C-alpha positions as CSV (number, residue, x, y, z in Angstrom):
1,M,98.0,-135.9,4.7
2,A,98.7,-132.4,6.1
3,Y,102.4,-132.5,5.4
4,P,102.3,-130.6,2.1
5,N,100.3,-127.8,3.7
6,D,103.1,-127.2,6.2
7,F,105.1,-125.7,3.4
8,Q,102.4,-123.1,2.3
9,P,103.7,-120.3,4.7
10,Y,107.2,-121.0,3.5
11,R,106.2,-120.9,-0.1
12,A,104.3,-117.6,0.4
13,A,107.2,-116.0,2.2
14,T,109.6,-117.2,-0.5
15,S,107.3,-115.9,-3.3
16,A,107.0,-112.5,-1.5
17,A,110.7,-112.2,-1.0
18,T,111.3,-113.1,-4.7
19,S,108.8,-110.5,-5.8
20,A,110.4,-107.9,-3.6
21,A,113.9,-108.7,-4.9
22,V,112.6,-108.4,-8.5
23,L,110.9,-105.1,-7.8
24,D,114.0,-103.8,-6.1
25,E,116.3,-104.8,-9.0
26,G,113.9,-103.3,-11.5
27,L,113.7,-100.0,-9.4
28,R,117.5,-99.7,-9.3
29,A,117.8,-100.3,-13.0
30,Y,115.1,-97.7,-13.7
31,M,116.6,-95.1,-11.4
32,L,120.0,-95.7,-13.1
33,R,118.4,-95.1,-16.5
34,V,116.8,-91.8,-15.2
35,Y,120.1,-90.6,-13.8
36,N,121.9,-91.5,-17.0
37,W,119.5,-89.5,-19.1
38,M,119.8,-86.6,-16.7
39,A,123.6,-86.7,-16.6
40,S,123.9,-87.1,-20.4
41,G,121.6,-84.1,-20.9
42,L,123.6,-82.0,-18.5
43,A,126.8,-82.9,-20.3
44,L,125.3,-81.9,-23.6
45,T,124.1,-78.6,-22.2
46,G,127.5,-77.8,-20.8
47,I,129.3,-78.7,-24.0
48,V,127.0,-76.5,-26.1
49,A,127.2,-73.5,-23.7
50,W,131.1,-73.8,-23.5
51,A,131.5,-74.2,-27.3
52,I,129.4,-71.2,-28.1
53,A,131.0,-69.0,-25.5
54,H,134.6,-69.9,-26.5
55,T,134.2,-69.7,-30.3
56,S,133.1,-67.1,-32.9
57,L,129.6,-68.4,-32.5
58,I,129.2,-66.1,-29.5
59,N,129.0,-63.2,-32.0
60,L,125.6,-64.6,-33.1
61,F,124.2,-64.3,-29.6
62,Y,126.0,-61.2,-28.2
63,R,127.4,-58.1,-30.0
64,P,130.1,-55.9,-28.5
65,L,129.1,-52.3,-27.5
66,P,131.3,-49.3,-28.2
67,T,131.2,-48.4,-24.6
68,G,132.3,-51.9,-23.5
69,G,130.3,-54.9,-22.6
70,V,127.9,-56.8,-24.9
71,A,124.3,-56.7,-25.9
72,P,122.1,-59.7,-26.7
73,T,121.0,-60.2,-30.2
74,G,117.6,-61.5,-31.4
75,L,119.0,-65.0,-31.4
76,A,120.0,-64.7,-27.7
77,Y,116.4,-63.8,-26.8
78,I,115.1,-66.7,-28.8
79,S,117.5,-69.1,-27.1
80,I,116.3,-67.9,-23.7
81,F,112.7,-68.8,-24.4
82,A,113.3,-71.9,-26.6
83,P,113.8,-74.4,-23.6
84,L,110.3,-73.3,-22.3
85,V,108.8,-74.1,-25.7
86,F,110.4,-77.6,-25.7
87,V,109.2,-78.3,-22.2
88,M,105.6,-77.3,-23.1
89,V,105.7,-79.4,-26.2
90,M,106.9,-82.5,-24.3
91,S,104.4,-81.9,-21.5
92,F,101.3,-81.5,-23.7
93,G,102.5,-84.4,-25.9
94,V,103.2,-86.8,-23.1
95,N,100.4,-89.2,-24.3
96,K,100.9,-88.6,-28.0
97,L,104.6,-88.6,-28.6
98,S,106.4,-91.7,-29.6
99,R,109.5,-92.8,-27.6
100,P,112.0,-91.7,-30.4
101,A,110.1,-88.3,-30.7
102,A,110.3,-87.7,-26.9
103,Q,114.0,-88.6,-26.8
104,A,114.7,-86.3,-29.7
105,L,112.9,-83.5,-28.1
106,Y,114.8,-84.1,-24.9
107,W,118.1,-83.8,-26.7
108,A,116.9,-80.7,-28.6
109,F,115.8,-79.2,-25.3
110,C,119.3,-79.8,-23.8
111,V,120.9,-78.1,-26.7
112,A,118.5,-75.1,-26.4
113,M,119.3,-74.9,-22.7
114,G,123.0,-74.8,-23.5
115,M,122.4,-72.0,-25.9
116,S,120.5,-70.0,-23.3
117,L,123.2,-70.5,-20.7
118,T,126.0,-69.2,-22.9
119,N,125.9,-65.9,-21.1
120,I,127.1,-67.3,-17.8
121,F,130.6,-67.5,-19.3
122,L,130.4,-63.8,-20.0
123,I,129.2,-62.9,-16.5
124,Y,131.1,-65.3,-14.2
125,T,134.7,-66.5,-14.1
126,A,135.4,-70.0,-15.3
127,T,136.7,-71.0,-11.8
128,S,133.5,-69.9,-10.0
129,I,131.4,-71.7,-12.6
130,G,133.3,-74.9,-12.0
131,V,133.3,-74.6,-8.2
132,V,129.5,-73.8,-8.1
133,F,128.8,-76.7,-10.5
134,F,130.5,-79.2,-8.1
135,I,128.7,-77.7,-5.1
136,T,125.5,-78.1,-7.0
137,A,126.3,-81.7,-7.9
138,G,127.1,-82.6,-4.3
139,T,124.0,-80.9,-3.0
140,F,121.8,-82.5,-5.7
141,A,123.3,-86.0,-5.0
142,A,122.8,-85.7,-1.2
143,T,119.3,-84.4,-1.6
144,S,118.2,-87.0,-4.2
145,L,119.7,-89.8,-2.1
146,Y,117.7,-88.5,0.9
147,G,114.5,-88.5,-1.2
148,Y,115.2,-92.0,-2.4
149,A,116.0,-93.5,1.1
150,T,113.8,-91.5,3.5
151,G,110.7,-93.1,5.0
152,T,109.1,-89.7,5.4
153,D,106.3,-88.9,3.1
154,L,107.4,-85.8,1.1
155,S,104.2,-85.5,-0.9
156,R,102.7,-83.3,1.8
157,F,105.3,-80.7,0.9
158,G,104.5,-80.8,-2.8
159,S,102.0,-78.0,-2.7
160,F,104.2,-75.7,-0.7
161,L,107.1,-76.3,-3.1
162,M,105.0,-75.6,-6.1
163,M,103.8,-72.4,-4.5
164,G,107.4,-71.4,-3.8
165,L,108.3,-72.2,-7.5
166,F,105.5,-69.9,-8.8
167,G,106.5,-67.3,-6.4
168,I,110.1,-67.4,-7.7
169,I,108.9,-67.1,-11.3
170,I,106.7,-64.1,-10.5
171,A,109.3,-62.4,-8.4
172,S,111.9,-62.9,-11.1
173,V,109.7,-61.4,-13.8
174,V,109.0,-58.4,-11.5
175,N,112.7,-58.0,-10.8
176,M,113.5,-57.8,-14.5
177,F,111.9,-54.4,-14.4
178,V,112.8,-53.4,-10.8
179,Q,116.5,-54.5,-11.0
180,S,116.7,-54.8,-7.2
181,S,119.8,-56.5,-5.9
182,G,118.1,-57.2,-2.6
183,M,115.2,-58.9,-4.3
184,Q,117.5,-60.9,-6.4
185,F,119.4,-62.1,-3.3
186,A,116.1,-63.2,-1.7
187,I,115.0,-65.0,-4.9
188,S,118.3,-66.9,-5.0
189,V,118.1,-67.9,-1.3
190,I,114.5,-69.0,-1.6
191,G,115.3,-70.7,-4.9
192,V,118.0,-72.9,-3.4
193,L,115.6,-74.0,-0.7
194,V,112.8,-74.7,-3.2
195,F,114.9,-76.6,-5.7
196,T,116.7,-78.7,-3.1
197,G,113.2,-79.6,-1.8
198,L,111.9,-80.4,-5.3
199,T,114.9,-82.6,-5.9
200,A,114.0,-84.8,-2.9
201,Y,110.3,-84.6,-3.7
202,D,110.7,-85.6,-7.3
203,T,113.1,-88.4,-6.5
204,Q,110.7,-89.9,-4.0
205,R,107.8,-89.4,-6.5
206,I,109.7,-91.3,-9.2
207,K,110.5,-94.1,-6.8
208,A,106.9,-94.3,-5.5
209,D,105.5,-94.3,-9.0
210,Y,107.7,-97.2,-10.1
211,V,106.9,-99.2,-6.9
212,Q,103.2,-98.7,-7.5
213,F,103.1,-99.1,-11.3
214,G,106.4,-100.5,-12.3
215,S,105.1,-104.0,-12.9
216,R,102.7,-102.6,-15.4
217,F,105.4,-100.8,-17.4
218,G,106.2,-102.3,-20.7
219,A,109.7,-101.7,-22.2
220,E,108.4,-98.9,-24.4
221,A,106.4,-97.2,-21.5
222,A,109.4,-97.5,-19.1
223,A,111.7,-96.0,-21.7
224,M,109.3,-93.1,-22.4
225,R,108.7,-92.4,-18.7
226,S,112.4,-92.4,-17.8
227,V,112.9,-89.4,-20.2
228,Y,110.2,-87.4,-18.5
229,D,111.5,-88.3,-15.0
230,A,115.0,-87.3,-16.1
231,L,113.7,-84.0,-17.4
232,A,112.2,-83.2,-14.0
233,L,115.5,-83.9,-12.2
234,Y,117.4,-82.0,-14.9
235,L,115.4,-78.9,-14.4
236,N,115.9,-79.1,-10.7
237,F,119.6,-79.4,-11.1
238,I,119.9,-76.5,-13.6
239,N,117.8,-74.1,-11.5
240,L,119.7,-75.0,-8.4
241,F,122.9,-74.4,-10.2
242,M,121.8,-71.0,-11.4
243,M,120.6,-69.9,-7.9
244,L,123.8,-71.0,-6.3
245,L,125.8,-69.2,-9.1
246,Q,123.9,-66.0,-8.4
247,L,124.8,-66.3,-4.7
248,F,128.4,-67.5,-4.9
249,G,129.7,-66.9,-8.4
250,Q,132.4,-64.3,-8.9
251,T,131.6,-62.0,-11.7
252,N,134.0,-61.6,-14.6
253,R,135.5,-58.2,-14.5
254,R,137.4,-58.3,-17.8
C-alpha cells in the first residue's frame, strides 16, 4: 500500500509553510515590541527635555550670565555624560541583569538623555526642533523599513559604519577644542550618512537574529533582548536627529 506515502511531500510542504507562518508572526510581534520600546523611550526623553527647558528646573542646569546667554552648571555636565554611563552599565551587564533591572535602566537612560538634551530648546527654535524631528522620523522609518525588507546583505557594511562612528566621535572631541564651523558641518553630514546606514544595518541584524535564534527565545529572553535592540535603534534615532538639527535647525536668537 503506497497510498499513504503519496501524502508525504504534501505533509512536508504543509509543515514547512506552517513553520514559516509561525516564524513570520513571531518576528512581526517581536519587531513591534522593539519599536514600542524605542518609541516609548523617545517620548519619555522628549517630555523630560521639554519639561526642564520650560520650567524653573532649567535654572538647575544653566545659569544666566550678566553679559547675556547662559552657562552650564555642574549638573548640566553630569547630565551630558550620564547617558553614556547607563549604556555602559547595560552593555557590560547584558548577561547579568534581570529583565526588570534592564528595563528600569532603559527608562533611567531615557530620562538622563532627556536631561542632556535640554539645551536644544535654548539653542534652536521650537519650530525648527519640531520640523527636524518629523524629518528624522520619516528618514528613520524609511531606512528601517529598507533594512527590514531588503534582500541585500548589509552586514558587509558593518565595519565601515563602525569606523565612521568612531571617526565622528574622535572628530567631535577634537572640535570641542578647535571650534571649527567647517569641521562641525562635515561631522554633521557624515553623521547623517553613518546613522541612516546604522539604522538599516541594525534593523536587518535584529531581524536576522530573530530568524536564526527566535525559536530558542523564551519569554524572558525575548523580553530582555527586545530592550537592548530598542536601545540600539533609539541611539540611532537620537544621533540622526542631532546631526540633522545641526544642519537644518534655526538658532534661537532671543
